[in-house]
All heavy atoms as TSV, in Angstrom:
chain	resi	resn	atom	element	x	y	z
A	1	ALA	N	N	-40.737	22.820	-9.379
A	1	ALA	CA	C	-40.638	22.595	-7.924
A	1	ALA	C	C	-42.059	22.462	-7.462
A	1	ALA	O	O	-43.009	23.138	-8.058
A	1	ALA	CB	C	-39.916	23.673	-7.238
A	2	ALA	N	N	-42.335	21.724	-6.462
A	2	ALA	CA	C	-43.601	21.519	-5.915
A	2	ALA	C	C	-43.557	21.872	-4.403
A	2	ALA	O	O	-42.589	21.620	-3.730
A	2	ALA	CB	C	-43.999	20.029	-6.092
A	3	ASP	N	N	-44.588	22.272	-3.876
A	3	ASP	CA	C	-44.842	22.560	-2.352
A	3	ASP	C	C	-45.892	21.650	-1.807
A	3	ASP	O	O	-46.976	21.516	-2.467
A	3	ASP	CB	C	-45.300	24.056	-2.200
A	3	ASP	CG	C	-44.187	25.017	-2.479
A	3	ASP	OD1	O	-42.955	24.810	-2.138
A	3	ASP	OD2	O	-44.436	25.980	-3.256
A	4	ALA	N	N	-45.626	21.020	-0.755
A	4	ALA	CA	C	-46.603	20.185	-0.107
A	4	ALA	C	C	-47.006	20.824	1.290
A	4	ALA	O	O	-46.114	21.213	1.999
A	4	ALA	CB	C	-46.072	18.826	0.112
A	5	PHE	N	N	-48.335	21.017	1.411
A	5	PHE	CA	C	-48.799	21.627	2.703
A	5	PHE	C	C	-49.573	20.467	3.472
A	5	PHE	O	O	-50.652	19.947	2.844
A	5	PHE	CB	C	-49.783	22.736	2.357
A	5	PHE	CG	C	-49.126	23.817	1.508
A	5	PHE	CD1	C	-49.206	23.910	0.117
A	5	PHE	CD2	C	-48.374	24.902	2.211
A	5	PHE	CE1	C	-48.608	24.790	-0.612
A	5	PHE	CE2	C	-47.794	25.910	1.382
A	5	PHE	CZ	C	-47.858	25.846	0.057
A	6	VAL	N	N	-48.996	20.191	4.507
A	6	VAL	CA	C	-49.638	18.895	5.279
A	6	VAL	C	C	-50.138	19.596	6.692
A	6	VAL	O	O	-49.373	20.278	7.324
A	6	VAL	CB	C	-48.562	17.921	5.549
A	6	VAL	CG1	C	-49.213	16.752	6.367
A	6	VAL	CG2	C	-47.945	17.467	4.252
A	7	TYR	N	N	-51.320	19.270	6.968
A	7	TYR	CA	C	-51.950	19.745	8.263
A	7	TYR	C	C	-52.837	18.684	8.776
A	7	TYR	O	O	-53.452	17.807	8.036
A	7	TYR	CB	C	-52.628	21.120	8.061
A	7	TYR	CG	C	-53.663	21.237	7.022
A	7	TYR	CD1	C	-54.991	21.097	7.390
A	7	TYR	CD2	C	-53.209	21.407	5.626
A	7	TYR	CE1	C	-55.872	21.137	6.242
A	7	TYR	CE2	C	-54.168	21.575	4.737
A	7	TYR	CZ	C	-55.507	21.366	4.990
A	7	TYR	OH	O	-56.451	21.422	4.033
A	8	VAL	N	N	-53.184	18.811	10.122
A	8	VAL	CA	C	-54.191	17.994	10.834
A	8	VAL	C	C	-55.276	18.930	11.423
A	8	VAL	O	O	-54.876	20.197	11.482
A	8	VAL	CB	C	-53.509	17.086	11.859
A	8	VAL	CG1	C	-52.662	15.928	11.170
A	8	VAL	CG2	C	-52.726	17.853	12.840
A	9	GLU	N	N	-56.436	18.431	11.751
A	9	GLU	CA	C	-57.376	19.266	12.233
A	9	GLU	C	C	-57.251	19.948	13.633
A	9	GLU	O	O	-57.818	21.020	13.971
A	9	GLU	CB	C	-58.725	18.653	12.234
A	9	GLU	CG	C	-58.870	17.485	13.147
A	9	GLU	CD	C	-60.169	16.641	12.996
A	9	GLU	OE1	O	-61.122	17.053	12.410
A	9	GLU	OE2	O	-60.186	15.535	13.666
A	10	ARG	N	N	-56.269	19.368	14.393
A	10	ARG	CA	C	-55.918	19.849	15.725
A	10	ARG	C	C	-54.611	19.495	16.068
A	10	ARG	O	O	-54.064	18.645	15.398
A	10	ARG	CB	C	-56.960	19.689	16.817
A	10	ARG	CG	C	-57.345	18.172	16.975
A	10	ARG	CD	C	-58.433	18.020	17.997
A	10	ARG	NE	N	-58.117	16.960	18.911
A	10	ARG	CZ	C	-58.682	15.711	18.825
A	10	ARG	NH1	N	-59.685	15.531	17.936
A	10	ARG	NH2	N	-58.342	14.739	19.648
A	11	GLY	N	N	-54.065	20.076	17.069
A	11	GLY	CA	C	-52.670	19.789	17.542
A	11	GLY	C	C	-52.389	18.635	18.328
A	11	GLY	O	O	-51.229	18.180	18.460
A	12	VAL	N	N	-53.273	18.223	19.209
A	12	VAL	CA	C	-53.047	17.225	20.170
A	12	VAL	C	C	-54.143	16.080	19.971
A	12	VAL	O	O	-55.347	16.386	19.867
A	12	VAL	CB	C	-53.147	17.703	21.631
A	12	VAL	CG1	C	-52.868	16.728	22.568
A	12	VAL	CG2	C	-52.032	18.850	21.771
A	13	TYR	N	N	-53.653	14.868	20.000
A	13	TYR	CA	C	-54.525	13.759	20.029
A	13	TYR	C	C	-54.277	12.725	21.101
A	13	TYR	O	O	-53.060	12.625	21.498
A	13	TYR	CB	C	-54.366	12.964	18.589
A	13	TYR	CG	C	-54.922	13.720	17.424
A	13	TYR	CD1	C	-54.120	14.754	16.844
A	13	TYR	CD2	C	-56.159	13.637	16.913
A	13	TYR	CE1	C	-54.515	15.502	15.732
A	13	TYR	CE2	C	-56.633	14.379	15.875
A	13	TYR	CZ	C	-55.768	15.287	15.336
A	13	TYR	OH	O	-56.211	15.993	14.247
A	14	ARG	N	N	-55.341	12.057	21.583
A	14	ARG	CA	C	-55.133	11.091	22.649
A	14	ARG	C	C	-55.070	9.698	22.073
A	14	ARG	O	O	-55.539	9.458	20.895
A	14	ARG	CB	C	-56.279	11.156	23.620
A	14	ARG	CG	C	-56.344	12.483	24.412
A	14	ARG	CD	C	-57.505	12.447	25.356
A	14	ARG	NE	N	-57.528	13.666	26.053
A	14	ARG	CZ	C	-58.318	14.774	25.766
A	14	ARG	NH1	N	-59.090	14.779	24.738
A	14	ARG	NH2	N	-58.189	15.852	26.540
A	15	ARG	N	N	-54.613	8.749	22.852
A	15	ARG	CA	C	-54.599	7.288	22.491
A	15	ARG	C	C	-56.065	6.986	22.037
A	15	ARG	O	O	-56.933	7.354	22.608
A	15	ARG	CB	C	-54.137	6.446	23.653
A	15	ARG	CG	C	-52.918	6.767	24.062
A	15	ARG	CD	C	-52.482	5.858	25.284
A	15	ARG	NE	N	-51.268	6.410	25.921
A	15	ARG	CZ	C	-51.018	6.657	27.122
A	15	ARG	NH1	N	-52.089	6.529	27.988
A	15	ARG	NH2	N	-49.913	7.069	27.566
A	16	GLY	N	N	-56.051	6.107	20.984
A	16	GLY	CA	C	-57.354	5.590	20.527
A	16	GLY	C	C	-58.133	6.584	19.596
A	16	GLY	O	O	-59.109	6.157	19.018
A	17	GLU	N	N	-57.678	7.749	19.503
A	17	GLU	CA	C	-58.362	8.744	18.619
A	17	GLU	C	C	-57.821	8.626	17.152
A	17	GLU	O	O	-56.778	7.775	16.831
A	17	GLU	CB	C	-58.152	10.165	19.011
A	17	GLU	CG	C	-58.832	10.449	20.307
A	17	GLU	CD	C	-58.769	11.965	20.722
A	17	GLU	OE1	O	-57.734	12.569	20.381
A	17	GLU	OE2	O	-59.781	12.444	21.343
A	18	THR	N	N	-58.532	9.200	16.177
A	18	THR	CA	C	-58.088	9.188	14.779
A	18	THR	C	C	-57.687	10.615	14.431
A	18	THR	O	O	-58.344	11.601	14.584
A	18	THR	CB	C	-59.263	8.718	13.883
A	18	THR	OG1	O	-59.663	7.362	14.279
A	18	THR	CG2	C	-58.936	8.734	12.474
A	19	VAL	N	N	-56.477	10.654	13.788
A	19	VAL	CA	C	-55.913	11.860	13.296
A	19	VAL	C	C	-56.434	11.968	11.810
A	19	VAL	O	O	-56.408	11.100	11.063
A	19	VAL	CB	C	-54.361	11.792	13.258
A	19	VAL	CG1	C	-53.821	13.092	12.650
A	19	VAL	CG2	C	-53.777	11.607	14.666
A	20	HIS	N	N	-56.967	13.139	11.504
A	20	HIS	CA	C	-57.515	13.388	10.200
A	20	HIS	C	C	-56.485	14.371	9.569
A	20	HIS	O	O	-56.428	15.577	9.761
A	20	HIS	CB	C	-58.852	14.099	10.219
A	20	HIS	CG	C	-59.937	13.220	10.935
A	20	HIS	ND1	N	-60.461	11.945	10.411
A	20	HIS	CD2	C	-60.368	13.270	12.222
A	20	HIS	CE1	C	-61.279	11.461	11.323
A	20	HIS	NE2	N	-61.204	12.222	12.340
A	21	ALA	N	N	-55.617	13.771	8.637
A	21	ALA	CA	C	-54.700	14.563	7.957
A	21	ALA	C	C	-55.055	14.941	6.556
A	21	ALA	O	O	-55.771	14.231	5.923
A	21	ALA	CB	C	-53.400	13.758	7.919
A	22	ALA	N	N	-54.672	16.245	6.196
A	22	ALA	CA	C	-54.882	16.642	4.772
A	22	ALA	C	C	-53.597	17.074	4.136
A	22	ALA	O	O	-52.727	17.593	4.830
A	22	ALA	CB	C	-55.890	17.746	4.759
A	23	LEU	N	N	-53.535	16.947	2.812
A	23	LEU	CA	C	-52.240	17.431	2.223
A	23	LEU	C	C	-52.673	18.072	0.862
A	23	LEU	O	O	-53.471	17.570	0.098
A	23	LEU	CB	C	-51.350	16.122	1.818
A	23	LEU	CG	C	-50.013	16.408	1.269
A	23	LEU	CD1	C	-48.995	15.434	1.759
A	23	LEU	CD2	C	-50.042	16.251	-0.302
A	24	LEU	N	N	-52.101	19.221	0.691
A	24	LEU	CA	C	-52.232	19.888	-0.610
A	24	LEU	C	C	-50.892	19.952	-1.369
A	24	LEU	O	O	-49.825	20.294	-0.772
A	24	LEU	CB	C	-52.699	21.275	-0.448
A	24	LEU	CG	C	-54.106	21.556	0.265
A	24	LEU	CD1	C	-54.420	23.008	0.466
A	24	LEU	CD2	C	-55.196	20.874	-0.659
A	25	LEU	N	N	-50.938	19.526	-2.694
A	25	LEU	CA	C	-49.688	19.555	-3.391
A	25	LEU	C	C	-49.855	20.561	-4.541
A	25	LEU	O	O	-50.687	20.517	-5.309
A	25	LEU	CB	C	-49.443	18.134	-3.996
A	25	LEU	CG	C	-48.043	17.901	-4.627
A	25	LEU	CD1	C	-46.910	18.123	-3.654
A	25	LEU	CD2	C	-47.854	16.537	-5.327
A	26	ARG	N	N	-48.955	21.529	-4.630
A	26	ARG	CA	C	-49.043	22.644	-5.497
A	26	ARG	C	C	-47.752	22.876	-6.285
A	26	ARG	O	O	-46.627	22.610	-5.714
A	26	ARG	CB	C	-49.429	23.969	-4.811
A	26	ARG	CG	C	-50.676	23.864	-3.917
A	26	ARG	CD	C	-51.858	24.011	-4.842
A	26	ARG	NE	N	-53.110	24.098	-4.164
A	26	ARG	CZ	C	-54.051	23.281	-4.168
A	26	ARG	NH1	N	-53.899	22.164	-4.931
A	26	ARG	NH2	N	-55.189	23.448	-3.539
A	27	ASP	N	N	-47.789	23.447	-7.419
A	27	ASP	CA	C	-46.698	23.848	-8.213
A	27	ASP	C	C	-46.254	25.254	-7.833
A	27	ASP	O	O	-46.826	25.924	-7.067
A	27	ASP	CB	C	-46.878	23.648	-9.773
A	27	ASP	CG	C	-47.857	24.605	-10.395
A	27	ASP	OD1	O	-48.233	25.524	-9.765
A	27	ASP	OD2	O	-48.311	24.300	-11.544
A	28	GLY	N	N	-45.275	25.747	-8.570
A	28	GLY	CA	C	-44.727	27.041	-8.297
A	28	GLY	C	C	-45.770	28.166	-8.573
A	28	GLY	O	O	-45.614	29.360	-8.066
A	29	ASN	N	N	-46.803	27.888	-9.273
A	29	ASN	CA	C	-47.871	28.855	-9.612
A	29	ASN	C	C	-49.088	28.663	-8.727
A	29	ASN	O	O	-50.192	29.185	-9.055
A	29	ASN	CB	C	-48.222	28.884	-11.012
A	29	ASN	CG	C	-47.105	29.314	-11.895
A	29	ASN	OD1	O	-46.316	30.287	-11.494
A	29	ASN	ND2	N	-46.777	28.682	-12.991
A	30	ALA	N	N	-48.914	27.809	-7.739
A	30	ALA	CA	C	-50.120	27.443	-6.746
A	30	ALA	C	C	-51.242	26.587	-7.481
A	30	ALA	O	O	-52.301	26.536	-7.012
A	30	ALA	CB	C	-50.621	28.713	-6.198
A	31	ASN	N	N	-50.858	26.000	-8.550
A	31	ASN	CA	C	-51.802	25.056	-9.243
A	31	ASN	C	C	-51.710	23.749	-8.648
A	31	ASN	O	O	-50.557	23.222	-8.280
A	31	ASN	CB	C	-51.547	24.972	-10.690
A	31	ASN	CG	C	-51.606	26.283	-11.532
A	31	ASN	OD1	O	-52.757	26.970	-11.292
A	31	ASN	ND2	N	-50.729	26.678	-12.165
A	32	GLY	N	N	-52.804	22.955	-8.352
A	32	GLY	CA	C	-52.888	21.701	-7.858
A	32	GLY	C	C	-52.107	20.734	-8.812
A	32	GLY	O	O	-52.316	20.750	-10.009
A	33	LEU	N	N	-51.323	19.694	-8.137
A	33	LEU	CA	C	-50.735	18.698	-8.905
A	33	LEU	C	C	-51.475	17.464	-8.737
A	33	LEU	O	O	-51.428	16.833	-7.683
A	33	LEU	CB	C	-49.226	18.568	-8.446
A	33	LEU	CG	C	-48.324	19.754	-8.737
A	33	LEU	CD1	C	-46.951	19.568	-8.112
A	33	LEU	CD2	C	-48.124	20.033	-10.179
A	34	ALA	N	N	-52.252	17.044	-9.782
A	34	ALA	CA	C	-53.078	16.020	-9.612
A	34	ALA	C	C	-52.547	14.661	-10.043
A	34	ALA	O	O	-52.980	13.589	-9.436
A	34	ALA	CB	C	-54.343	16.158	-10.570
A	35	ASP	N	N	-51.593	14.508	-10.874
A	35	ASP	CA	C	-51.034	13.208	-11.376
A	35	ASP	C	C	-49.742	12.800	-10.747
A	35	ASP	O	O	-48.990	12.154	-11.299
A	35	ASP	CB	C	-50.955	13.244	-12.899
A	35	ASP	CG	C	-52.302	13.480	-13.574
A	35	ASP	OD1	O	-53.262	12.963	-13.140
A	35	ASP	OD2	O	-52.277	14.137	-14.591
A	36	VAL	N	N	-49.566	13.247	-9.419
A	36	VAL	CA	C	-48.315	12.958	-8.738
A	36	VAL	C	C	-48.695	12.172	-7.499
A	36	VAL	O	O	-49.304	12.727	-6.572
A	36	VAL	CB	C	-47.596	14.163	-8.473
A	36	VAL	CG1	C	-46.280	13.848	-7.707
A	36	VAL	CG2	C	-47.273	14.981	-9.669
A	37	PRO	N	N	-48.288	10.908	-7.409
A	37	PRO	CA	C	-48.465	10.199	-6.150
A	37	PRO	C	C	-47.616	10.755	-4.994
A	37	PRO	O	O	-46.434	11.202	-5.310
A	37	PRO	CB	C	-48.256	8.810	-6.488
A	37	PRO	CG	C	-47.315	8.790	-7.569
A	37	PRO	CD	C	-47.687	10.114	-8.370
A	38	VAL	N	N	-48.074	10.827	-3.851
A	38	VAL	CA	C	-47.358	11.319	-2.608
A	38	VAL	C	C	-47.273	10.175	-1.595
A	38	VAL	O	O	-48.282	9.572	-1.297
A	38	VAL	CB	C	-47.986	12.630	-2.094
A	38	VAL	CG1	C	-47.351	12.934	-0.840
A	38	VAL	CG2	C	-48.159	13.662	-3.126
A	39	THR	N	N	-46.040	9.954	-1.100
A	39	THR	CA	C	-45.918	8.997	0.000
A	39	THR	C	C	-45.762	9.756	1.227
A	39	THR	O	O	-44.973	10.582	1.520
A	39	THR	CB	C	-44.565	8.251	-0.151
A	39	THR	OG1	O	-44.738	7.496	-1.448
A	39	THR	CG2	C	-44.425	7.176	0.950
A	40	LEU	N	N	-46.832	9.614	2.218
A	40	LEU	CA	C	-46.907	10.165	3.460
A	40	LEU	C	C	-46.277	9.218	4.567
A	40	LEU	O	O	-46.862	8.144	4.687
A	40	LEU	CB	C	-48.254	10.643	3.704
A	40	LEU	CG	C	-48.510	11.372	5.151
A	40	LEU	CD1	C	-47.812	12.705	5.123
A	40	LEU	CD2	C	-49.975	11.475	5.459
A	41	VAL	N	N	-45.297	9.638	5.088
A	41	VAL	CA	C	-44.571	8.781	6.260
A	41	VAL	C	C	-45.026	9.461	7.537
A	41	VAL	O	O	-44.698	10.622	7.817
A	41	VAL	CB	C	-43.071	8.758	6.059
A	41	VAL	CG1	C	-42.455	7.957	7.080
A	41	VAL	CG2	C	-42.762	8.193	4.708
A	42	VAL	N	N	-45.542	8.678	8.433
A	42	VAL	CA	C	-45.894	9.141	9.762
A	42	VAL	C	C	-44.961	8.502	10.763
A	42	VAL	O	O	-44.732	7.309	10.789
A	42	VAL	CB	C	-47.297	8.735	10.133
A	42	VAL	CG1	C	-47.664	9.175	11.552
A	42	VAL	CG2	C	-48.432	9.290	9.159
A	43	GLU	N	N	-44.366	9.331	11.656
A	43	GLU	CA	C	-43.395	8.885	12.593
A	43	GLU	C	C	-43.909	9.043	14.014
A	43	GLU	O	O	-44.657	9.978	14.252
A	43	GLU	CB	C	-42.008	9.622	12.565
A	43	GLU	CG	C	-41.273	9.370	11.313
A	43	GLU	CD	C	-40.015	10.107	11.233
A	43	GLU	OE1	O	-39.636	10.748	12.077
A	43	GLU	OE2	O	-39.267	9.757	10.200
A	44	ARG	N	N	-43.593	8.120	14.979
A	44	ARG	CA	C	-44.069	8.170	16.340
A	44	ARG	C	C	-43.150	9.354	16.987
A	44	ARG	O	O	-42.069	9.851	16.204
A	44	ARG	CB	C	-43.743	6.975	17.052
A	44	ARG	CG	C	-44.466	5.715	16.404
A	44	ARG	CD	C	-44.238	4.460	17.258
A	44	ARG	NE	N	-42.907	4.316	17.910
A	44	ARG	CZ	C	-42.373	3.114	18.214
A	44	ARG	NH1	N	-42.981	2.049	17.956
A	44	ARG	NH2	N	-41.223	3.095	18.700
A	45	PRO	N	N	-43.411	9.825	18.133
A	45	PRO	CA	C	-42.609	10.733	18.778
A	45	PRO	C	C	-41.226	10.464	19.004
A	45	PRO	O	O	-40.311	11.415	18.993
A	45	PRO	CB	C	-43.379	11.059	20.134
A	45	PRO	CG	C	-44.674	10.559	19.847
A	45	PRO	CD	C	-44.617	9.434	18.903
A	46	ASP	N	N	-40.897	9.185	18.980
A	46	ASP	CA	C	-39.483	8.700	19.206
A	46	ASP	C	C	-38.747	8.575	17.855
A	46	ASP	O	O	-37.710	8.173	17.832
A	46	ASP	CB	C	-39.420	7.436	20.046
A	46	ASP	CG	C	-40.097	6.192	19.284
A	46	ASP	OD1	O	-40.678	6.458	18.190
A	46	ASP	OD2	O	-40.199	5.063	19.911
A	47	GLY	N	N	-39.290	8.972	16.753
A	47	GLY	CA	C	-38.773	8.946	15.508
A	47	GLY	C	C	-38.823	7.609	14.684
A	47	GLY	O	O	-38.362	7.533	13.558
A	48	VAL	N	N	-39.544	6.646	15.271
A	48	VAL	CA	C	-39.689	5.312	14.597
A	48	VAL	C	C	-40.859	5.521	13.599
A	48	VAL	O	O	-41.916	6.056	13.904
A	48	VAL	CB	C	-39.945	4.233	15.554
A	48	VAL	CG1	C	-40.269	2.926	14.889
A	48	VAL	CG2	C	-38.702	4.048	16.508
A	49	GLU	N	N	-40.654	4.948	12.331
A	49	GLU	CA	C	-41.786	4.999	11.388
A	49	GLU	C	C	-42.943	4.200	11.919
A	49	GLU	O	O	-42.839	2.990	12.268
A	49	GLU	CB	C	-41.292	4.479	10.102
A	49	GLU	CG	C	-42.331	4.668	8.995
A	49	GLU	CD	C	-41.798	4.187	7.577
A	49	GLU	OE1	O	-40.650	4.634	7.306
A	49	GLU	OE2	O	-42.525	3.378	6.905
A	50	TYR	N	N	-44.225	4.881	11.865
A	50	TYR	CA	C	-45.394	4.330	12.330
A	50	TYR	C	C	-46.163	3.697	11.149
A	50	TYR	O	O	-46.831	2.665	11.106
A	50	TYR	CB	C	-46.289	5.283	13.129
A	50	TYR	CG	C	-47.587	4.942	13.522
A	50	TYR	CD1	C	-47.835	4.060	14.470
A	50	TYR	CD2	C	-48.709	5.303	12.799
A	50	TYR	CE1	C	-49.072	3.595	14.905
A	50	TYR	CE2	C	-50.008	4.921	13.305
A	50	TYR	CZ	C	-50.108	4.034	14.226
A	50	TYR	OH	O	-51.460	3.618	14.695
A	51	SER	N	N	-46.222	4.508	10.020
A	51	SER	CA	C	-46.900	4.173	8.845
A	51	SER	C	C	-46.355	4.807	7.630
A	51	SER	O	O	-45.794	5.856	7.679
A	51	SER	CB	C	-48.365	4.299	8.923
A	51	SER	OG	O	-48.738	5.724	8.910
A	52	ARG	N	N	-46.709	4.230	6.560
A	52	ARG	CA	C	-46.154	4.750	5.109
A	52	ARG	C	C	-47.291	4.432	4.165
A	52	ARG	O	O	-47.637	3.318	3.980
A	52	ARG	CB	C	-44.856	4.127	4.691
A	52	ARG	CG	C	-44.354	4.586	3.409
A	52	ARG	CD	C	-43.046	3.848	3.061
A	52	ARG	NE	N	-42.067	4.256	4.014
A	52	ARG	CZ	C	-40.987	5.073	3.685
A	52	ARG	NH1	N	-40.875	5.656	2.474
A	52	ARG	NH2	N	-40.147	5.313	4.703
A	53	THR	N	N	-47.922	5.473	3.577
A	53	THR	CA	C	-49.016	5.375	2.635
A	53	THR	C	C	-48.776	6.224	1.423
A	53	THR	O	O	-48.433	7.416	1.483
A	53	THR	CB	C	-50.303	5.843	3.412
A	53	THR	OG1	O	-50.421	5.114	4.703
A	53	THR	CG2	C	-51.496	5.593	2.631
A	54	VAL	N	N	-49.122	5.604	0.310
A	54	VAL	CA	C	-49.096	6.343	-0.998
A	54	VAL	C	C	-50.474	6.961	-1.176
A	54	VAL	O	O	-51.460	6.258	-1.074
A	54	VAL	CB	C	-48.716	5.434	-2.226
A	54	VAL	CG1	C	-48.883	6.180	-3.480
A	54	VAL	CG2	C	-47.395	4.788	-2.032
A	55	LEU	N	N	-50.507	8.292	-1.393
A	55	LEU	CA	C	-51.792	8.922	-1.437
A	55	LEU	C	C	-51.845	9.484	-2.939
A	55	LEU	O	O	-51.034	10.086	-3.463
A	55	LEU	CB	C	-51.856	10.173	-0.601
A	55	LEU	CG	C	-51.701	9.907	0.861
A	55	LEU	CD1	C	-51.656	11.188	1.698
A	55	LEU	CD2	C	-52.771	9.051	1.445
A	56	ASN	N	N	-53.001	9.241	-3.621
A	56	ASN	CA	C	-53.284	9.632	-4.951
A	56	ASN	C	C	-54.202	10.862	-4.798
A	56	ASN	O	O	-54.901	11.035	-3.880
A	56	ASN	CB	C	-53.957	8.604	-5.801
A	56	ASN	CG	C	-53.030	7.393	-5.962
A	56	ASN	OD1	O	-51.958	7.715	-6.436
A	56	ASN	ND2	N	-53.410	6.236	-5.718
A	57	ASP	N	N	-54.204	11.739	-5.812
A	57	ASP	CA	C	-54.958	13.006	-5.848
A	57	ASP	C	C	-56.473	12.552	-5.705
A	57	ASP	O	O	-56.990	11.707	-6.241
A	57	ASP	CB	C	-54.725	13.649	-7.185
A	57	ASP	CG	C	-55.627	14.960	-7.275
A	57	ASP	OD1	O	-55.396	15.767	-6.369
A	57	ASP	OD2	O	-56.333	15.114	-8.159
A	58	GLN	N	N	-57.144	13.429	-4.874
A	58	GLN	CA	C	-58.514	13.293	-4.658
A	58	GLN	C	C	-59.290	14.550	-5.186
A	58	GLN	O	O	-60.449	14.743	-4.948
A	58	GLN	CB	C	-58.902	13.105	-3.161
A	58	GLN	CG	C	-58.264	11.861	-2.535
A	58	GLN	CD	C	-58.390	11.692	-1.045
A	58	GLN	OE1	O	-58.123	12.736	-0.388
A	58	GLN	NE2	N	-58.706	10.596	-0.660
A	59	GLY	N	N	-58.553	15.276	-5.893
A	59	GLY	CA	C	-59.204	16.454	-6.584
A	59	GLY	C	C	-58.388	17.688	-6.293
A	59	GLY	O	O	-58.152	18.031	-5.120
A	60	ALA	N	N	-58.009	18.497	-7.332
A	60	ALA	CA	C	-57.409	19.757	-7.185
A	60	ALA	C	C	-55.954	19.581	-6.432
A	60	ALA	O	O	-55.558	20.573	-5.799
A	60	ALA	CB	C	-58.250	20.798	-6.648
A	61	GLY	N	N	-55.386	18.571	-6.490
A	61	GLY	CA	C	-54.015	18.346	-5.819
A	61	GLY	C	C	-54.227	18.052	-4.345
A	61	GLY	O	O	-53.216	17.982	-3.527
A	62	GLY	N	N	-55.490	17.817	-3.826
A	62	GLY	CA	C	-55.689	17.476	-2.535
A	62	GLY	C	C	-55.655	16.010	-2.141
A	62	GLY	O	O	-56.081	15.230	-2.997
A	63	ARG	N	N	-55.275	15.644	-0.976
A	63	ARG	CA	C	-55.304	14.281	-0.459
A	63	ARG	C	C	-55.688	14.194	0.947
A	63	ARG	O	O	-55.323	15.222	1.696
A	63	ARG	CB	C	-53.923	13.607	-0.641
A	63	ARG	CG	C	-53.462	13.440	-2.103
A	63	ARG	CD	C	-52.098	13.966	-2.274
A	63	ARG	NE	N	-51.531	13.686	-3.686
A	63	ARG	CZ	C	-51.626	14.615	-4.638
A	63	ARG	NH1	N	-52.211	15.622	-4.528
A	63	ARG	NH2	N	-51.159	14.237	-5.803
A	64	THR	N	N	-56.263	13.210	1.484
A	64	THR	CA	C	-56.579	13.095	2.808
A	64	THR	C	C	-56.263	11.656	3.364
A	64	THR	O	O	-56.205	10.756	2.495
A	64	THR	CB	C	-58.068	13.319	3.155
A	64	THR	OG1	O	-58.846	12.501	2.533
A	64	THR	CG2	C	-58.436	14.698	2.803
A	65	LEU	N	N	-56.010	11.585	4.649
A	65	LEU	CA	C	-55.713	10.310	5.186
A	65	LEU	C	C	-56.118	10.282	6.580
A	65	LEU	O	O	-55.804	11.232	7.398
A	65	LEU	CB	C	-54.183	9.946	5.183
A	65	LEU	CG	C	-53.750	8.644	5.782
A	65	LEU	CD1	C	-54.259	7.490	5.059
A	65	LEU	CD2	C	-52.183	8.579	5.802
A	66	ASP	N	N	-56.847	9.214	7.101
A	66	ASP	CA	C	-57.189	8.990	8.471
A	66	ASP	C	C	-56.176	8.123	9.158
A	66	ASP	O	O	-55.901	7.049	8.594
A	66	ASP	CB	C	-58.585	8.518	8.602
A	66	ASP	CG	C	-59.667	9.529	8.301
A	66	ASP	OD1	O	-59.369	10.646	8.368
A	66	ASP	OD2	O	-60.857	9.136	7.999
A	67	ILE	N	N	-55.643	8.523	10.252
A	67	ILE	CA	C	-54.552	7.756	10.808
A	67	ILE	C	C	-55.069	7.369	12.249
A	67	ILE	O	O	-55.136	8.206	13.210
A	67	ILE	CB	C	-53.270	8.549	11.004
A	67	ILE	CG1	C	-52.821	9.032	9.614
A	67	ILE	CG2	C	-52.211	7.721	11.613
A	67	ILE	CD1	C	-51.850	10.245	9.642
A	68	PRO	N	N	-55.566	6.104	12.465
A	68	PRO	CA	C	-55.940	5.657	13.867
A	68	PRO	C	C	-54.838	5.552	14.748
A	68	PRO	O	O	-53.736	4.922	14.373
A	68	PRO	CB	C	-56.665	4.414	13.549
A	68	PRO	CG	C	-56.094	3.843	12.239
A	68	PRO	CD	C	-55.653	5.133	11.518
A	69	LEU	N	N	-54.946	6.086	15.970
A	69	LEU	CA	C	-53.859	5.871	16.938
A	69	LEU	C	C	-54.246	4.718	17.877
A	69	LEU	O	O	-55.464	4.689	18.415
A	69	LEU	CB	C	-53.707	7.163	17.830
A	69	LEU	CG	C	-53.353	8.450	17.003
A	69	LEU	CD1	C	-53.247	9.542	17.885
A	69	LEU	CD2	C	-51.989	8.162	16.270
A	70	ILE	N	N	-53.441	3.684	18.094
A	70	ILE	CA	C	-53.825	2.606	18.758
A	70	ILE	C	C	-53.938	3.044	20.279
A	70	ILE	O	O	-53.295	3.997	20.855
A	70	ILE	CB	C	-52.825	1.408	18.650
A	70	ILE	CG1	C	-51.317	1.916	19.061
A	70	ILE	CG2	C	-52.735	0.894	17.211
A	70	ILE	CD1	C	-50.299	0.912	19.109
A	71	ALA	N	N	-54.909	2.299	20.983
A	71	ALA	CA	C	-55.125	2.626	22.443
A	71	ALA	C	C	-53.933	2.448	23.318
A	71	ALA	O	O	-53.801	3.110	24.356
A	71	ALA	CB	C	-56.223	1.791	22.924
A	72	SER	N	N	-53.000	1.618	22.920
A	72	SER	CA	C	-51.720	1.385	23.659
A	72	SER	C	C	-50.603	2.211	23.307
A	72	SER	O	O	-49.390	2.021	23.639
A	72	SER	CB	C	-51.320	-0.135	23.682
A	72	SER	OG	O	-51.049	-0.444	22.276
A	73	ALA	N	N	-50.797	3.299	22.569
A	73	ALA	CA	C	-49.690	4.194	22.053
A	73	ALA	C	C	-49.105	4.827	23.233
A	73	ALA	O	O	-49.646	5.100	24.268
A	73	ALA	CB	C	-50.244	5.215	21.077
A	74	ALA	N	N	-47.754	5.108	23.048
A	74	ALA	CA	C	-46.992	5.874	24.140
A	74	ALA	C	C	-47.638	7.179	24.380
A	74	ALA	O	O	-47.999	7.841	23.462
A	74	ALA	CB	C	-45.580	5.893	23.683
A	75	GLY	N	N	-47.579	7.599	25.539
A	75	GLY	CA	C	-48.232	8.952	25.860
A	75	GLY	C	C	-47.227	10.093	25.979
A	75	GLY	O	O	-46.147	10.025	25.812
């Protein structure tokens, strides 16, 4: 079994800002899973899919993704 820990640097973002997301993928012994691609799906507040990205390991089971929020995004 694997555990994915996904987090962003802060809790609230405004239109036009960039969300900096990080993901750690670990096995049952807390070892990083390096050779496993991860698909990160981002949904808008209304539940509609905003983006889908395959993330490859960037070292020790960690992955990062910058998600720019468009200036016309719903508030």
